[in-house]
N, C-alpha and C positions, 0 to 999 in steps of 0.2 A: 441614418448615419450615427445619430446620438446613441441609439440602442447598441450599435456595434462598438462604439467607443466605451460605453459603459461595460459591455461584455469583456472587452480586452482588459479593462481595469479589474473587473471582478474575478477574472481567471487567475490573477496573481494570488488571490486569497486561498484557494484550495491547497496548492503546494506549500504555502506558508503555514497554514493551519495543520496540514499533515506532517510537515517537518516539526512543528511545535509539539505534535503528539509524541514523536520519538523522544524529543528533548524532555518533555514532561514525564514520560515513562521512565527515563533514566534518572531524572531528578528525584522522583518519589520512590524509586525502586527499593530503597532501604527502609522505607516507612510503610508502604502498602504492598502486600504480596501481589504477584503478577495476576493470578486468577481473580483476586478481589478487585483489582483495578479494572480488569476486563469486564467482570460481572456488573459492577456498579456503573461503569461507563455506559453500557448498552441498556441497562435497566433504567437509569435516569434519562437517557436519550429517548427511550420508549415512552416513559411517563410524560415527558415534555411534548413529544411530537404527536402522541396518540389523539388528543383533541382535534388536531388538524387533519389526521389521516384516517380516522375510523370510518368516516362517511364513504370515502373512496373504497375502503376495504369491504364495507357492507354492500355497496352497489355491485361489487365484483366477487361476492361471496361464492357464487357458483363456479367461477373460473378458479378461485382459490381452492375450493374443495376438490375439484377435479384434478388439480395439479399440486396438491399439498406436498407430495414426496419430493418432486423436483424443486419446489420452492424451499423446502426444509434443507435439502442437501446444499443448495446455494447459500443459505443463511449460515449453515454450519461451517462452510468454507470461508465465506467473505466476512462474516461478523465474528463468530465464535473462534474459528481456527486461526485465521491470519493474525488477528490482534492479540490473541493469547500467546501465540508463538513469539510475536514481537516483544511483548512485555516480559515474558520469561527470559528472552535473550538479552534484554536491556539490563537485567540484573547482573550480568557478567561481561558485558562489552560496552563500548562507548557509543553514544548516539551518533557520532561521526562515522564510525565503522558501520553501524547498522544502516544508516541512510545510503552510504555508498554501495554496500552490498545489495540493498533493496533496489537500487537503480538498475540492477541486472534482470529485473522481472521480464522485460521484453524478450530477453534471450531464453528465459525459462519457458515463456509462451511458445517460442519457436520449437523448443525441445519437446514440450508436451504435445503440441500439434503433430509433431513427427511420430511420437510414440503412440498417442491415443487416436489421432485422426488419420494416421498414415499419410500425412502430407509430406511431400518430398522436401529435402533440404539440399540447396545448391552448394557447390564448393565455396562460393563466396560467403554464404551464410555460415557454413562450417568454420571458415577462417575467422569470421566475426565471433562465433561462439568460443573458439579457442582463445582469441585475444581477450575477451571479457573474462573467461575463466582464469587466465593468467593474472588479470587485474585483481580478481577476488583472492587468488593465492597470495598476491603481494600484500594484501591487507591481513590475511590470516597469519602470515609469517612475519608481519611488520617489516617487510623489505629485506629480511635476513634470509636469503635463499638457502644458506647452508642448513637451516632448520628443516628443510624438506627431507633430509636424511633421517631425521628422528621426528618426523612430523606428527603432532597430535593437535587436533583442532580445538580451539577455545570453545567451551560449551556454549557461551553466549553467542558467538559468531555462528555456531552450528544451528542454533534455533532461528537466527535471522535468515540463514540460507533456507531453512525449512519453511519459514514464513513466506519467502519469495516464491517457493514452489507451490505453496498452498494458494497464494494469490493468482498464480498462473493457472492453476486448475479452476479457480473461481472464474477467471476471465474467459477461459475457454468454455466453461459450463454455462455462461450467460447466453450462449447461442440456443440453449435448450429452455430458456425462460419463455413462458407462454407469451406469444406476440400480443395477445389481446389484453394482457395484464398491464395496467397503467403504472407509471413510475411511483406515484404516491402510494398506491395499494401494495406494490412490491416492497417499497421501503418499509411500510408498516408491518408487513408480514415478516421481513427479515429481522426487524427489531424485536418483534415478539418471540420468534423462534430462537434467535440468538440469545436473548435473555433467559428463556426457558432452558436451553441446552447448558448454559453456564451456571444455572442455579444450583444443581447438585454439587458442582465443583467448589462452590462457595459454602453453601449451608451445611453440607455433609462433612466439611473439613474444619468446622469451627472447633476449638478456638484458634487453630493454626492460621486460618484465613482472616481472623479478626485483626483490626489495626486501630491505633489511637486516632480519634477524630480531631486532629490538629488543624490549625489554620492552613498549613501547607497541604494536607490531605484534602481538605474541603476545596481549596483553590484548584488543585490538580484535577479532582473529580469534576468540578464545574467546567473546567476548560475542556477536558476530553469528551464530556457529554454534549457540550454545546458547539464548540468550534470545529473540530475535525469530524464530528459525527453528523451534525445537522447543517450548520452554516456553510461548511465546505460543499456539502451535497447540493444545497440550493444554488450557490454561486456557480458550481460546476455545471449543473443542468441548464441554467440560464445561458452560460457561456457557450456550451455545446450547441444549444438550440439557435443561438444568434450567429456564431461564426463557423460552426461545423466541428466535428470530432477531430479531423486531421490537424487543424490549427490548435484547438484546445489541448490536444495530446502533447504538443511541444512544451507546454507550460510545466509538465511533470518534471522536466529536466531541471527545473529551478529548485526542486526539493533538496538535493545535496548542498547546493549553494546556501539556501536559507538555513539548512540544518547546521552547516559549518559555522555560520555567523551566530546562530542562537546557542550552539554548543559552547563556543568560545566565550560568549557574553554571559550566559547564565550558569554554565556548568564549569567553566574554567578549563575545558579540555584544550589540549595543545595539538595543533596541526603539525604533522610531521611530513617528511619527504615521501614516505611510503603511502600516505593518504593521497597526495597528488599523483603519484605513480599509479596507484590502483584506480583512481577516478579517471585518469587519462586513458588507461588501457581499456577499462569498461566502456568509456565513451567511444573510443576508437572501434571497439568491437560492435557496439550498437550501430555506428555509422556504416561500417562495412557490411553488417548483416541485414540492416533494415532500410538503408537509404536506396530509393529507386534510381540507381545509376543509369539504367537503360532509358528511363523516361527523361532524365535530366539531359543525357546525351542527345536524345531525339529533339528535345526543345532547343538545345543549343545549336544543333545542326539546322533546324528550321529557322532559328534566328539569323544564322549566318547567310542563309539563302535570300533573306529579305534585304 
């Protein structure tokens, strides 16, 4: 029981740290170029974690060598691709917008599964997708629907939408992760590959990628390398192991809430009616598309018969 209570408490930390990653990316966007932040985040995380992970990687070196391409593709999507798109987007959009748009990832997973895995989509799921899409549109046009007549997407919001699609691809791709590859070894591999893939984007673009090593830059790099990259991963794994993925997954919905509070507190961003409208429509779409209504009705009917 104590272990489960600890897990419930620890599961609050990953969405808090991940929301903080968006806020930090926005805060430091004018000082540190996006690809520089992405590169140093994962390189520092790799250097910090490697003393703890290399033994697991060495023990499973045969599995890694046999599946290096699959592992590399997942690392490119989940480490290099997703976070780079987020940081690029945060240079031209607010952290609040980015977090709300990012909450549409489950809908993108449905769409990717439909296109890639040929999994069918029900009318109810399609209705949920449309609702969520209208919610994203509300954010993109800032609630001014007349702008749709001359619609041009904000570049930053476009990158955030792309990041959500990349994470959906990564999430679906995890089914191809070698089952025998342990979590520690997999994390170590993704950190190494992610850092290597990002290296040329940083080193071959100097001096454009260079930045002043200020107190703000050091604090931002320390935060993104440790809290959302490592501590969130450890807390998430412990929570999932203790209470299960279904319960743990519900905590992800705290990200927009945490993000809104952090954005207002540290960035001075103003919440507007269109933020509430967009979040409400996306949340409604998620409920319509993903909530197992049939199972709920069955349980309710069973309850009534007792």
